[in-house]
C-alpha angles and dihedrals in degrees: 000000000000122000131223114200093335105314124098119249112239098027129124132225131193117208122183118213090017103149100080145010119006091351093058093053090046090054092047092049094048092049093049087058091057105265128128116233138215109190137176135227129184106204110339097090096157091054089048096052090047091054091049089056090049093052092047087052087061091055097257131113120247138178129186117211125187114240140161105207089195091065108069091181090075095055097091090054091047093051087054091054090050090051090052091051091049091052091049087053091050096247138104104206139045120214108203133048122189112188096200107136114115151129133225128226118196108201139119118250088252091056100036109113126217089243092055092047094051090047094053091048094048093050101039103031114015092039099053092040097055097031089055089047092051094046097047094088089059094046119098119238111256091038131134134239123198121189123195120230131157141250085241089076088068104035128028128244109174112239096045104075100121095042091048092048090054091051090049088060088051091057092052090045087054094059092047091050091052093051095048098043096044091097086063092047092243112150116209123194135164126223120208114201121198121225109320128194103242137113086270114133091009093307090293092156099035098042105032106080092194092051091045093050092048090053091049092050091054099045123088092221092051105238145064117270126262127214090253088063092068111034095070092049090055093047090049091055088058094054126101090243089067094047094116093053106098138161090005132144109220115189119203105187107123090252098306119183096355 
């Protein structure tokens, strides 16, 4: 297979939470490098279909599938839908999985509710664990998995304890996946973005000038991150040039809280 800017032609990636924010830029970056994309959305169907049209305009194939990553009972059905798409695309396997879908909760430990905690764990830990498990039979040997964590798993910003704890679990899970999937030559890494200007967490970074200014003042490159700072990093981790990078945490934060 030939390669275009690092990603192999004729290969397929699955990206969860791909219709907006970081996920949208990840889908765009992967498609630009010559890979077809199946991505999920939870509720923003119009945004998802617009992104499908954009990817098809790049000359790649794309499909948007509805999925709530916090509801593991739907994963068997989702895997069946993925299998149907792969058949339509005349292939049996996909090569790349990006576990990106997530939500943010901004609350102190004292104010975090049990329902908020359970939702974060379902979406960020249980979801990726069992979705990856369910999709592994459809994944090609020699593929790549990228999980998404956060800079908050390294440094502390009060108000994000439950979210950061969930992402800390993702980082541990990544190393275990790498160890257990090594026999299939599947490399598994985790990317940890810093604070990014999106609608994530109610737009707390994008729309709160005080929060945005604080982040900029503690970041070596002098600003909060943008979605386009992340998509290319994920796409590069899926490229053949990065094939010997495995079980690593790669922070993309512009040098936040050094």
